[in-house]
N, C-alpha and C positions, 0 to 999 in steps of 0.2 A: 755812680758811677764807678767800677770795679778799676782798682789798677794792682800791678802784680811785680815786683824787680824787671822782669822777663817786657815787659810793655810797657810803653814809654806814652805820655798824655800828648794827642798831636793838637793844634787848630782846627777845632770844627769836631771833634773827638763829642756825643751827645751824653749828657749826663742822662745817668737811670736809677731810679731810686728803687734799691732791693737790699735785703740782707744783706749784712758786711760783718766785718771782722773788726770789732769797733776798738782795740787794741793796737791790731796793724795800723802804724805810724805812715805806711803807702794809702790807707784809707781815709786818712782824717784832715778835711777840710777845715782850713780854716778863714776865720773873718780879719781882714783886714779894713778899715777904715768901714765903708759900706759895702766892699767886694767882698765874693766869697772866692778863696783861692786854696788851689792843690797844685804843687809842683812848681810853682809862679804864672799860672793861668790863670785865668778869672771863670768865673760862673758868667755866662751873658746871654739875653734872649735876645737880640737884635738878630738883624740882615738886612738887605736892599729890598723893598718890596717888587714882587716878581722875577726876581732872582733866584735860580739853581744853586743848591746848594757849591760852593761853603758860602755864600753869596747872597741867597734868598733868605728869607724870614722861615726858621722851621726851629722845632724845637728845641728848648732848651741846652748848651753845648757849653765847652769849653774855647778859648778865645786866647789872644794876647792880650792884658791888661794893658787899657792906654784910655788917657782921659778924652782920648775925641769918642769911646765907646761907653762914657762913664752914665750916660741914660741905661743903655741896655745892661751896664754890671753893676750896678747899684741896688746894693737886695735890705728888706730890714727884717731882723731879726725877732719874733719872740716869744721868751723864754717862758710864758705862761703855757703856749701851745705847744711849743718846740717846732715853730715852722718858718717861714720867709716866705718872704713877699717882696713883687720888685717894686719901687720909691716912683718908679712911669708911670703915667697913665698911655694909654695906647689910641 
């Protein structure tokens, strides 16, 4: 996800993996417990079956952090491979 001072992250924004400016604090995600956050929003992989965006299942996106969506917002970080994986099974 790319962010700049002129772009505010919104609920439903897709997460896109691409080169970033590692030193830019506006592009720094942080791990909080099992969640991965940026600007108070959580990386989320959930949605309702058959629903269209923003309520349907779609690629990893940013969403409001909430316990009710913990299954879709829980991730495991592997420091050896520097990768993240979902903690839930589909």
